[in-house]
C-alpha positions in Angstrom: 75.9 -11.3 222.2 77.2 -12.0 225.7 80.5 -13.4 224.5 82.2 -11.9 227.5 80.8 -12.5 231.0 79.9 -9.4 232.9 82.1 -8.5 235.9 81.2 -7.6 239.4 83.3 -6.0 242.2 82.8 -5.6 245.9 84.7 -2.7 247.4 84.7 -0.6 250.4 85.1 3.1 249.7 86.1 5.9 252.0 85.7 9.6 251.1 87.1 12.6 252.9 87.4 16.3 252.3 90.2 18.2 253.9 90.2 21.8 255.2 92.1 23.0 252.1 89.4 21.6 249.8 91.3 18.5 248.8 89.0 15.5 248.3 90.1 12.0 248.8 88.5 8.7 247.7 90.1 5.5 248.7 88.9 2.0 248.0 89.9 -1.7 248.2 88.4 -5.1 247.6 86.4 -6.7 250.4 84.5 -10.0 250.9 81.2 -9.7 252.6 78.6 -12.4 253.4 75.8 -10.4 251.9 77.7 -10.0 248.6 78.2 -13.5 247.4 79.4 -14.1 243.9 76.4 -14.1 241.5 75.8 -16.7 238.8 76.8 -15.6 235.3 79.2 -12.9 236.6 82.9 -13.1 237.0 84.2 -11.6 240.3 86.9 -9.0 239.7 89.3 -7.7 242.3 90.4 -4.1 242.9 93.7 -3.6 244.8 93.9 -0.6 247.1 93.2 2.4 244.8 91.9 5.9 244.9 92.2 9.5 243.9 93.0 12.9 245.2 91.3 16.0 243.8 93.4 19.0 244.9 92.3 22.6 244.3 94.7 24.7 242.3 95.4 27.9 244.4 94.0 31.0 242.8 92.1 29.1 240.1 88.7 28.1 241.5 87.7 26.3 238.3 90.8 24.0 238.2 91.6 20.9 240.1 94.8 18.8 240.1 94.0 15.1 240.0 96.1 12.2 241.3 94.8 8.7 240.7 96.0 5.2 241.3 94.3 2.0 240.2 95.1 -1.6 239.8 92.3 -4.0 238.8 92.2 -7.7 238.1 89.2 -8.3 235.9 89.2 -12.0 236.8 88.5 -14.9 234.4 90.1 -15.2 231.1 90.1 -12.2 228.8 92.3 -11.9 225.7 94.6 -8.8 226.0 93.0 -7.3 222.9 89.6 -7.2 224.7 91.1 -5.6 227.8 92.9 -3.0 225.6 89.8 -2.1 223.7 87.6 -2.0 226.9 89.7 0.1 229.3 90.0 3.4 227.4 86.3 3.9 227.3 85.9 2.6 230.8 88.5 5.0 232.2 87.1 7.9 230.1 83.7 7.3 231.6 85.2 7.2 235.1 86.9 10.6 234.7 83.7 12.1 233.2 81.7 10.9 236.2 84.4 12.1 238.6 84.3 15.6 237.0 80.5 15.7 237.6 80.8 14.5 241.2 83.5 17.0 242.1 81.5 19.9 240.6 78.4 18.7 242.6 80.4 18.5 245.8 81.9 22.0 245.3 78.5 23.6 244.6 
């Protein structure tokens, strides 16, 4: 129904793996001349954010996760819409993160 405009974000992401197996992903919003705001999209803003995936010693199938995120979706959204959208969005993020960590460990 397109009642809510789609969002777009432009971020730079840095990933690093440490000798102990810890994986880090850090990101922040950037502006770039090749990524101009698109019509019919609202430009969102990600503050510095990221995650650490830390191996649990002696348990090769377990990973400790530390994440920090702060996002401004931009535009006007009623709080009820934000509250209903974010749980499924975050759930999808963690599902994709699990798959990515398993692929990197393989």
